[in-house]
C-alpha positions in Angstrom: 0.1 0.0 0.0 1.1 3.6 -0.5 2.0 5.8 2.4 -1.2 7.9 1.8 -3.4 4.8 1.9 -1.9 3.8 5.3 -2.5 7.3 6.5 -6.2 7.2 5.4 -6.6 3.8 7.0 -5.1 5.0 10.3 -7.6 7.8 10.2 -10.5 5.4 10.0 -9.1 3.4 12.8 -8.5 6.4 15.1 -11.9 8.2 14.4 -15.1 6.1 15.2 -16.9 8.6 13.0 -15.0 9.5 9.8 -15.6 11.0 6.5 -13.0 10.1 3.8 -13.2 12.2 0.6 -10.9 10.4 -1.8 -10.6 11.1 -5.5 -11.4 8.2 -7.8 -8.5 5.8 -8.2 -6.9 6.3 -4.8 -8.0 3.0 -3.4 -10.7 3.8 -0.9 -11.8 0.2 -0.9 -8.5 -1.4 0.2 -8.0 1.6 2.6 -11.2 0.7 4.3 -10.7 -2.9 4.3 -7.3 -2.5 5.9 -9.0 -0.5 8.7 -11.7 -3.1 9.0 -9.1 -5.9 9.4 -7.2 -4.0 12.0 -10.2 -3.0 14.0 -11.5 -6.6 13.8 -8.5 -8.7 14.3 -5.9 -6.4 16.0 -8.0 -4.1 18.2 -11.0 -6.5 18.6 -13.1 -3.4 18.4 -15.8 -4.5 15.8 -17.4 -7.8 15.1 -19.7 -7.3 12.2 -19.5 -4.7 9.3 -22.1 -3.7 6.9 -21.0 -2.1 3.6 -23.5 -0.1 1.7 -22.7 0.6 -1.8 -23.9 1.0 -5.4 -25.2 -2.3 -7.0 -22.2 -2.7 -9.5 -19.6 -2.0 -6.8 -21.3 -4.5 -4.4 -21.2 -7.3 -7.0 -17.8 -6.6 -8.5 -15.5 -4.6 -6.1 -15.5 -5.2 -2.3 -15.3 -9.1 -2.2 -12.9 -9.2 -5.1 -10.6 -6.5 -3.4 -10.5 -8.5 -0.3 -9.1 -11.5 -2.1 -6.7 -9.5 -4.0 -4.6 -8.2 -1.1 -2.5 -10.6 1.2 -3.4 -8.8 4.4 -7.2 -8.9 3.9 -7.5 -12.4 2.5 -8.8 -13.6 5.8 -11.8 -11.4 5.8 -15.0 -13.2 4.9 -17.5 -11.3 2.7 -21.1 -12.1 2.1 -22.8 -10.3 -0.8 -26.5 -9.7 0.2 -27.6 -8.6 -3.3 -30.2 -10.2 -5.7 -33.6 -11.7 -5.0 -35.1 -11.5 -1.6 -34.2 -15.2 -1.0 -30.6 -14.6 -2.1 -30.3 -11.7 0.1 -31.7 -13.5 3.3 -29.4 -16.5 2.6 -26.4 -14.1 2.4 -27.3 -12.4 5.6 -27.6 -15.7 7.4 -24.0 -16.8 6.4 -21.3 -16.4 8.9 -19.1 -13.6 7.7 -17.1 -10.5 8.7 -18.4 -8.2 6.2 -21.9 -8.0 4.6 -22.3 -6.2 1.4 -25.6 -4.6 0.4 -26.7 -2.3 -2.3 -28.1 1.1 -1.2 -31.6 0.4 -2.7 -32.1 -2.4 -0.1 -31.1 -0.4 3.0 -34.8 0.1 3.8 -35.7 -3.5 3.2 -32.8 -4.7 5.4 -34.0 -2.5 8.3 -37.7 -2.5 8.1 -38.6 -5.5 6.1 -36.1 -8.3 6.2 -36.9 -9.6 9.7 -33.3 -9.7 10.6 -32.2 -8.2 13.9 -29.8 -5.3 13.6 -26.4 -6.6 14.8 -23.9 -4.5 12.8 -21.4 -2.5 15.0 -19.7 -0.8 12.0 -21.2 0.7 8.9 -19.3 1.7 5.7 -21.3 4.0 3.2 -19.4 3.7 0.0 -20.5 6.7 -2.0 -21.7 8.8 0.8 -23.2 11.3 -1.5 -26.0 8.8 -2.4 -27.5 9.7 1.1 -27.6 13.4 0.5 -31.4 13.4 0.4 -33.0 13.5 3.9 -36.4 12.7 2.5 -35.2 9.3 1.0 -36.3 6.1 2.6 -32.7 4.8 2.8 -31.7 7.9 4.8 -34.6 7.6 7.3 -34.2 3.9 7.7 -30.5 4.2 8.4 -31.0 7.0 10.9 -33.2 4.8 12.9 -30.5 2.4 13.6 -27.6 4.8 13.7 -27.5 5.0 17.5 -26.8 1.2 17.5 -23.8 1.6 15.3 -20.4 1.9 17.1 -18.4 3.0 14.1 -19.3 4.6 10.8 -17.3 5.6 7.7 -18.5 7.7 4.8 -16.6 7.4 1.5 -17.0 9.5 -1.5 -15.1 11.7 -4.0 -18.1 14.0 -4.6 -19.4 15.2 -1.1 -21.2 18.3 -2.4 -21.9 17.9 -6.1 -24.9 20.1 -5.8 -23.8 22.6 -3.3 -23.2 22.9 0.5 -26.8 21.9 1.3 -26.0 18.3 0.4 -23.7 18.1 3.4 -26.3 18.2 6.1 -27.8 14.8 5.5 -24.5 13.1 4.9 -23.0 14.3 8.2 -26.4 14.0 10.1 -25.9 10.2 9.4 -22.3 10.2 10.3 -22.3 12.2 13.6 -26.1 12.2 14.4 -26.2 16.0 14.0 -23.2 16.9 16.3 -21.5 19.2 13.8 -24.1 20.5 11.4 -27.2 20.3 13.7 -29.9 17.8 14.1 -32.5 19.5 11.8 -32.2 20.7 8.2 -34.2 23.8 9.2 -31.6 24.8 11.8 -28.8 24.2 9.3 -30.5 26.4 6.7 -31.1 29.1 9.2 -27.6 29.1 10.5 -25.7 29.0 7.2 -27.9 30.0 4.3 -30.2 32.7 3.0 -33.0 32.4 0.5 -31.9 32.7 -3.1 -34.5 32.2 -5.9 -38.0 32.7 -4.6 -41.6 33.6 -5.7 -43.1 35.6 -2.9 -43.4 33.1 0.0 -42.1 30.1 -1.9 -38.4 29.7 -1.7 -36.8 27.5 -4.5 -33.2 27.6 -3.6 -30.7 28.9 -0.9 -27.3 30.3 -1.1 -24.5 30.4 1.7 -24.2 33.4 4.0 -21.0 35.3 3.9 -18.3 33.2 5.7 -20.6 30.2 5.9 -18.5 28.0 3.6 -15.4 28.4 5.9 -17.5 27.9 9.1 -19.0 24.6 7.7 -15.6 23.3 6.7 -14.2 24.1 10.1 -17.0 22.3 11.9 -16.4 19.1 10.0 -12.7 19.2 9.6 -12.0 17.1 12.8 -13.5 13.9 11.4 -12.8 14.6 7.7 -9.9 14.0 5.4 -9.6 14.6 1.6 -7.2 13.4 -1.0 -6.6 14.3 -4.5 -4.9 12.1 -7.0 -2.5 14.7 -8.3 -1.2 15.2 -4.8 -0.1 11.5 -4.2 0.1 9.7 -7.6 2.2 10.5 -10.7 -0.8 11.1 -13.0 -0.6 11.9 -16.6 -2.1 15.2 -17.8 -5.8 15.6 -18.4 -6.8 17.9 -21.2 -10.3 19.3 -21.2 -11.6 20.4 -24.6 -14.8 22.0 -25.8 -15.9 21.2 -29.4 -18.4 23.9 -30.4 -21.0 23.0 -33.1 -23.3 25.6 -34.7 -26.8 25.1 -35.5 -28.2 26.3 -38.8 -30.5 29.3 -38.9 -33.6 27.1 -39.1 -32.5 24.6 -36.3 -31.6 27.7 -34.1 -35.0 29.2 -34.8 -36.8 25.9 -33.7 -34.7 25.8 -30.5 -35.3 29.4 -29.6 -39.1 29.0 -30.3 -39.4 26.1 -27.7 -37.3 28.1 -25.2 -39.5 31.2 -25.6 -43.0 29.7 -25.9 -42.4 26.2 -24.2 -44.3 24.8 -27.2 -43.0 23.9 -30.6 -44.7 22.6 -33.8 -42.5 20.4 -36.1 -44.5 19.3 -39.2 -47.5 17.4 -37.6 -45.9 17.0 -34.2 -46.2 19.3 -31.2 -43.5 19.4 -28.5 -44.8 20.7 -25.1 -42.8 21.5 -22.0 -45.1 21.9 -19.0 -42.7 23.5 -16.5 -39.1 24.8 -16.2 -37.7 21.3 -15.4 -39.4 19.7 -18.5 -38.3 22.8 -20.5 -34.6 22.3 -19.5 -34.8 18.6 -20.5 -36.3 19.3 -23.8 -33.8 22.1 -24.5 -30.9 19.5 -23.7 -32.4 17.0 -26.1 -32.7 19.5 -28.9 -29.2 20.7 -28.4 -28.1 17.0 -28.8 -30.1 16.6 -32.1 -33.5 15.2 -31.3 -36.5 15.7 -28.9 -39.1 13.3 -27.7 -42.8 14.0 -28.3 -45.7 13.1 -25.9 -45.7 9.4 -27.3 -41.9 9.1 -26.5 -41.1 9.1 -30.1 -37.9 11.0 -31.0 -38.2 13.8 -33.5 -35.1 14.5 -35.5 -33.7 18.2 -35.3 -30.1 18.1 -36.5 -26.9 15.9 -36.9 -24.3 18.6 -35.8 -23.1 16.6 -32.9 -23.0 13.3 -34.9 -20.8 15.1 -37.4 -18.5 16.5 -34.7 -18.3 13.0 -33.1 -17.2 11.5 -36.5 -14.4 14.2 -36.8 -13.3 13.3 -33.2 -13.3 9.5 -33.9 -11.3 10.1 -37.1 -9.0 12.4 -35.2 -8.2 9.7 -32.7 -6.4 7.9 -35.5 -7.5 4.4 -34.5 -7.1 4.9 -30.8 -10.1 3.6 -28.8 -12.6 6.3 -27.7 -15.2 6.1 -25.0 -18.5 8.1 -25.7 -20.9 9.2 -23.0 -24.4 10.0 -23.8 -27.5 11.0 -21.8 -30.7 10.4 -23.8 -31.8 7.1 -25.3 -32.2 8.8 -28.8 -28.6 9.9 -28.5 -27.7 6.1 -28.3 -30.0 5.1 -31.2 -28.5 7.8 -33.5 -25.0 7.1 -32.6 -25.5 3.4 -33.2 -27.1 4.1 -36.5 -24.0 5.9 -37.7 -21.2 4.1 -36.0 -20.2 0.6 -35.1 -20.2 0.9 -31.3 -20.5 -1.3 -28.2 -22.1 -0.4 -24.9 -20.2 -1.2 -21.8 -22.6 -3.2 -19.7 -21.1 -6.4 -18.6 -17.9 -7.6 -17.2 -17.0 -9.0 -20.5 -17.5 -5.6 -22.0 -15.2 -4.1 -19.5 -12.6 -6.9 -20.0 -12.8 -6.5 -23.9 -12.4 -2.7 -23.5 -9.3 -3.0 -21.3 -7.8 -5.5 -23.6 -8.2 -3.0 -26.6 -10.8 -5.1 -28.4 -13.4 -2.3 -28.6 -12.6 0.7 -31.0 -15.7 2.8 -30.0 -17.4 2.1 -26.6 -20.4 3.9 -25.3 -21.6 4.3 -21.7 -24.4 6.1 -19.8 -23.2 8.1 -16.8 -25.9 6.8 -14.6 -25.0 3.1 -15.1 -21.3 3.6 -15.5 -20.5 6.4 -13.1 -19.3 4.3 -10.2 -17.0 1.2 -9.8 -15.7 0.8 -13.5 -12.0 0.6 -14.1 -11.5 1.4 -17.8 -8.2 3.2 -17.8 -6.3 0.4 -19.4 -8.4 0.5 -22.6 -8.1 4.0 -23.8 -7.6 7.7 -22.8 -10.1 9.6 -24.9 -13.5 10.4 -23.5 -16.1 12.3 -25.7 -19.3 13.8 -24.0 -21.9 13.6 -26.8 -24.6 15.1 -24.5 -24.1 16.6 -21.1 -25.6 16.2 -17.7 -26.2 18.7 -14.9 -25.0 16.2 -12.2 -21.4 17.0 -11.2 -21.2 13.7 -9.4 -22.0 11.6 -12.5 -19.8 13.9 -14.6 -16.7 13.5 -12.4 -17.3 9.8 -11.8 -17.6 9.1 -15.5 -14.4 11.2 -16.3 -12.7 9.1 -13.6 -13.3 5.9 -15.4 -10.3 6.9 -17.6 -8.4 9.4 -15.5 -7.3 7.1 -12.6 -4.5 5.3 -11.2 -3.0 3.0 -13.7 -3.6 5.3 -16.7 -0.3 5.7 -18.6 -1.4 8.1 -21.4 -2.4 11.8 -21.4 -6.2 11.8 -21.0 -8.3 13.9 -23.4 -11.9 14.7 -22.5 -14.0 16.4 -25.2 -17.3 18.0 -24.7 -19.4 18.6 -27.8 -21.3 21.9 -27.1 -24.0 23.3 -29.3 -23.4 27.1 -29.4 -26.2 29.3 -28.2 -28.0 26.5 -26.3 -28.4 25.2 -22.8 -25.2 23.1 -23.3 -23.3 26.3 -22.6 -25.2 26.8 -19.3 -24.5 23.2 -18.3 -20.7 23.7 -18.8 -20.8 26.9 -16.6 -22.8 25.1 -13.9 -20.4 22.1 -13.8 -17.4 24.4 -13.5 -19.1 26.5 -10.7 -20.1 23.2 -8.7 -16.7 21.9 -9.1 -15.1 25.2 -7.8 -17.3 24.9 -4.5 -16.5 21.2 -4.0 -12.9 21.8 -4.6 -13.0 24.4 -1.9 -14.4 21.9 0.5 -12.0 19.1 -0.3 -9.0 21.6 -0.1 -10.1 22.8 3.3 -9.9 19.3 4.9 -7.0 18.0 2.8 -4.9 15.4 4.5 -1.4 16.7 5.2 1.2 13.9 5.0 4.6 14.7 6.4 
């Protein structure tokens, strides 16, 4: 293990409540497994550990990582994922670590019939508990007082702003640092931002609130960035601007202004601001869905740009990220691509057998190691989610990558694409401020 990994593992051992903000590729799984092994077999401090994680990571990462390392091979893992019968069987097995996907946390606590006997909980991707209204959050909060030790792991703690932190740290320290109630947290650190008379749509931090929040959580939180501890190749961010024709831009502007658009015999209707944003993103990419979920063709500007980028790669493998289903259909129609879905797909990509691979950020954002198969990522369509954006980029830009990584963003000029790029940069700036404020200092 690297020195920084031992440092982070020791932080978990010495802090019963710990938040570990590690950039993708730094090895958060083996860091945590090392701490679990020490706590279980050196300090005899814990007996039964529950790991809550995304589905793909639960199936493909934790148990395999245990078996890879000499000092953690003795840890027995039981994967409680699958049908209800399979989950119950896994929970009945004798093991040290029980792995469950986050969608089944509520089932485990309120419906499974199993008594809560876990004295340590690891939340892999703590950011998936940022909603205090979600069932998984409420259920875990009920049993939190019974948990002796808890660890939150993530690389994107505040992907949508500082408001995300309250629920995450409410689970970790039961409200000790940021307060027990979201209303108090808002009153203490935020002021209303966008509002309509009495209805408040969003909040912004008060002057000095960021620094105060970071200070409050700093005693249990450490953060690490790849560039500080690993010799990483360069990562080049590139925006490829495409311009719509006058006719195409007119269609786009019409929908933006009137929230209704007529194309030949079809009528596209956006019923509210969220729906309008979604429709505009679709149009910027080249097609839009009608009320019958049928895609209406608008333009091929991004497909043409994608073709140029693929040709410019000179035979090097490229990974394409898309957001809408009609993006996938149109890309498949023009290019010979293969979706990254299964372990076989991942293996073939890493072995250089797939010239053009395509992934959806929501299904490929976490837990995929794709750095061996290529170093070029092309964002065909964009997402507002900083978490999914960063996690997808980290499939290629992570430990083990030997080549310069180039990340292209195909952006339609004069459309919502430009707003998405600005928003991602602004969110990233705020998150970087948080991570820098609790950055681990290794001597």
